[in-house]
N, C-alpha and C positions, 0 to 999 in steps of 0.2 A: 425608252426602257422596254418597249415591246420586244426587243431582241432577246431579253432575258427569258421571257416566257417561251419564245420560240426555241431557244436553246434547250431549255428544260424539257419541252415537249418533243424535241428532235423532229424538225421539219421533215416531211416525207422526201425521199430522194426522187424528186420529180423534175426533170430538166426544164419543164415549162415554167417553173418558179424562178429560174435563173435567167441571166442574159448571156448569150454566147456572142462574143465579139472577137475582133482581131486587132492586135497592137503591133504595128510595124511588121506584119506578116506572121506574128505568133498568136495562135489561138488562145483564148482566155474565157473564163466563166466568172461572171459577177455573181457571187453568192448572196442571198438575202440577209445573211448574218454579217456581211461586211468584209468578207475575205475574197481575194481574187485567186482563182485556181488556174494554173497553166498546165493543161493535161499532158501536152507533149514533153514538158520538162518535169512533170510530176512534182510541181512546186506550188506551194501556197504562199501568198503574199498578204500581209496585214500591215496596218500602219497606225501610228499614234495610239498605242495602248494606254499611255499615261498611267501605268500601274503605280499604286501607292500615292495617288493624288490626294486622297483624304488625309493620309498621314503627313504628306508634305504641308498641307494647309494647317493641320493641327500643330506642327512644329512652329508655325508662324502665328499661332494663337487664334486661328480661324477654323471653326468647326464645320465639317461636312459629314454626312452619313458615312460610316467607316466600312461600307460594304463594296466599294467600287472595285477593288482588286479581285475579290472573290467572284463578283458578277462578270467582270471582263474575262477572267480565266475560264469560267464555265462556258461562256460563249465560244471562246477560242478552242476549248476542248471539243465542243460540238462540231465546229467547222472542220477541225482536224479529223475527227472520227468519220465525218461524211466523205472526205476526199482522200484520206490516208496518204498524204504526200510523203515523198522521200526527203524533200527539203522544205523548210519553213524560213521565209525571209520577213523580218519585222523592220519596217522602214523608219525607224527613228522615233524619238520621244517615246521610247519603250517604257521609261519611267518618267515621273513628273519632275524629278530633280536629280541632281548629281549623286545623292546618297541613297536614293530609293532602293536600288538593288542590294546595296550593302545592309540596309536596315530592314529589308522585307522579312516578315515572319517565316519561320521554317515551313509551316504548312503550305504556304503559297509557293515557296521554293520547291517543295516536293511535287506540287502539281505540275510545275514547269518541267521538272526533271522527268516525270512520267510521260508527259506529252512529247518530250524531245527524244525519248529512248528509241534508238534504232533509226533516227533521222539526222540529217545535217541541219543545223540551226544557225542562222546568221542574223546577228543584231546589227542593223545599220545605226550609226550614231546620229543623234538629233541635236537640236539646239537646247533642249531641256536636259539631255544626258550625253554631252559630248565626249565623256571619258569612257564610255562603254559600260559593260555590266561587271558585277563582282560575284564570283563563285557561282556562276550559272553555266549550264551546258551551252556549247556553241562558240562561235567566234564573232568578234566585233570588227566592223570596217566602216570607213567613211562612205564608200559606195562600192557597188559591185557591177561589173560588166559581164554579161553572159548571154549567148544565143541571140545577139543582135539587140539586146535590151540593156538599159542601164538603170540600176536600182539605187535611188538616193533619197534622202529625207526632203530637202528643199528643191522644188523645181527651178531649173535655170532657163531663162528666156531664150538663151542662145544654144540650148541643148539640141543635139541631133535627134532624129527620129528614134523612137524606141524607149524614151524615158518613162519610167514608172516612179512616181514620187508621192509624198504625203504632205505634211506640214500645214496645208491651207484648210483642211477640214471642209471640203466642198459640200454645199447644200443647195437645194433648188426648191422652188415653190410653184405649185400648180393649183388650179381650181378643180375640186372634185365634189360633186353633189352640192354645188353652189357655196362651197366653203373653201377657204385657202388652206392648203395642206403643204407643210414644209418638211422635207426629209433630207437626211444625209444622202450623198450620192457618189457613185463613181463618175468622174467627168473625163470624157475622152473624145478626140476627133479622129481616132484611128492611128495617129502618129505618136501621141503621148497620152498618158493616163495619170490622173491625180486621184489617189485613194481617199475614200471616206475615213474619218477617224473611227477607230475600233473601240476605244475606251468608252465606257457607259456614261461617264460624266463630262465628256467633251462637248463643246459647242460646235457651231458650223458657220461657214462664211459663204454668202450667196455667190453664185457663179457670175453675177453681174458686178460684184465688188471690184474696185479698181486694182486690187492685188492680183486678180485673175486676168487683167488686160494683157494682151500680147502672148498669152500662153497657148491659145488654141485658135484654129481656124473655125470661127463661129458658124460658118455655113455647114460644117461637118460635125460640130460639137453636139454630143448627146449626153444628157444626164440620166444615168441608170440609177433610179431612186430606190432606196430601201423601203419597201412597204412592210406591212405587218407579216405577210407570209410569202411575198414574192418581190421580184424586181419589176419596176415600172420604167420603161425607157421612153424619154421625152426629148424631142429635138429642142435645142436652145431657143429657137424662134418661138416655140410654144410655151415657154416658161413665163411666169409673171415677173415683172420688174420689182 
């Protein structure tokens, strides 16, 4: 939840706080708030917003704090304001269930409309929301190919170089000041990248989990971990099991 405080405080625009990487020849910036900015393409990528998760649980009789959508959208607004992209791509599981976008309160719809004004907005369909969005700006697609990159929700083990995906919510653990610290992370070996989950109530899957096997060259794999105010880049070999 530290990202909420960072979004409200508006992290300083200091390049040292981010990680500059290359994915299949395309320059990218891992932002501490959880977005990936592609400066040459003027494109911001986020993944797994899981908007209206609290409402989806409430419809099933399980109560969660009802503030997840507002918190997630405030962080999204902060990262958009920092990079001012021409295009925003949201990599699926944009909403926590099929009816989330249709039932979303108007105040949140207005927030998205304000953020999208003057930009191209692309909603990639996910397993939680395969039918796309309802009455929101932008277009929906199952995947997008552009500039040597392919943007999709679920990573494919046989995908060519340049895949940027979400779905798995990667996380990594290190030792810091004699304590175990676990954080969401951007996971990349330079050929493909799996995004951290952007939604504030999403969990994480460790990079050593069997679902991650075969997706990366582990000799080149780096976890770009979301810290409180910066990105910490750690080689896979130096992560805790």
